[in-house]
C-alpha positions as CSV (number, residue, x, y, z in Angstrom):
1,M,-0.5,14.0,-6.6
2,E,2.2,13.4,-4.0
3,K,1.0,14.8,-0.7
4,N,3.0,16.7,1.9
5,I,3.1,14.5,4.9
6,L,5.2,14.4,8.0
7,V,8.2,12.4,7.1
8,K,9.1,9.7,9.5
9,H,12.6,8.2,9.5
10,Y,12.9,4.6,10.4
11,T,15.9,2.7,11.6
12,Q,16.7,-0.4,9.7
13,K,15.4,-2.5,12.6
14,E,12.1,-0.6,12.6
15,L,11.7,-1.0,8.8
16,L,12.4,-4.7,9.0
17,E,9.8,-5.0,11.8
18,I,7.2,-3.3,9.6
19,M,8.1,-5.5,6.7
20,E,7.8,-8.6,8.8
21,K,4.4,-7.5,10.1
22,Y,3.2,-6.7,6.6
23,N,4.2,-10.1,5.4
24,S,2.4,-11.8,8.3
25,V,-0.9,-9.8,8.4
26,D,-3.9,-11.5,6.9
27,R,-4.2,-10.5,3.2
28,K,-7.9,-9.6,3.6
29,I,-6.9,-6.9,6.2
30,I,-4.3,-5.4,3.7
31,K,-6.9,-5.4,0.9
32,A,-9.6,-3.8,3.1
33,N,-7.1,-1.2,4.3
34,L,-5.9,-0.5,0.8
35,V,-9.5,0.3,-0.3
36,K,-9.9,2.5,2.8
37,V,-6.6,4.3,1.9
38,Y,-7.9,4.8,-1.7
39,K,-11.0,6.6,-0.3
40,T,-9.1,8.6,2.3
41,Y,-6.4,9.9,0.0
42,G,-8.5,10.1,-3.2
43,F,-6.8,7.9,-5.6
44,K,-7.7,4.8,-7.6
45,N,-6.0,1.9,-9.4
46,Q,-5.7,4.0,-12.5
47,N,-3.5,6.5,-10.7
48,I,-1.2,3.7,-9.4
49,R,-1.0,2.1,-12.9
50,T,-0.1,5.4,-14.6
51,E,2.0,7.1,-12.0
52,L,4.0,4.1,-11.0
53,D,3.9,2.3,-14.4
54,M,2.4,-0.9,-13.1
55,A,0.4,-3.5,-15.0
56,K,-3.4,-3.2,-15.0
57,S,-4.0,-6.9,-14.0
58,K,-1.5,-6.6,-11.2
59,V,-2.9,-3.5,-9.6
60,D,-6.6,-4.5,-10.2
61,S,-6.0,-7.8,-8.4
62,W,-5.1,-6.1,-5.2
63,T,-8.6,-4.7,-4.7
64,T,-10.5,-7.7,-6.0
65,M,-11.5,-9.5,-2.8
66,S,-11.9,-12.9,-4.6
67,M,-8.2,-12.9,-5.5
68,P,-5.5,-13.5,-2.9
69,N,-3.1,-11.0,-4.4
70,I,-1.7,-8.0,-2.4
71,P,1.0,-5.6,-3.2
72,T,4.5,-6.8,-2.3
73,F,6.0,-4.7,0.6
74,Y,8.1,-2.9,-2.0
75,D,5.1,-2.0,-4.1
76,A,3.1,-1.0,-1.0
77,L,6.0,1.3,0.1
78,R,6.2,2.8,-3.4
79,I,2.5,3.5,-3.4
80,A,2.7,5.0,0.2
81,V,5.5,7.3,-0.7
82,R,4.0,8.4,-4.0
83,F,0.5,9.1,-2.6
84,G,1.5,10.5,0.8
85,F,0.5,8.0,3.5
86,S,2.2,5.6,5.8
87,V,2.6,2.0,4.7
88,E,1.7,1.1,8.3
89,E,-1.9,2.2,7.4
90,L,-2.2,-1.0,5.4
91,I,-1.5,-3.3,8.3
92,I,-3.8,-1.8,10.9
93,D,-6.2,-4.5,12.2
């Protein structure tokens, strides 16, 4: 299911800036963008759980709006790489 996307190479400084922004963006924005990315790229929680071997409760909590959980930056980056989108799509306001 990995999509062919234009590969962008980041400097360490750029990656750190993205990570800091990810960690400072409102969690509701990340959750909403995650749901939007699911629809855009055609995958679901089940795909993440099976293809990245993650726990059901962990993954499901990311899209449950009443729960504050979001993917860690590491998990978000793994999902982005596996499913072919930019992790920056999760932090667009």
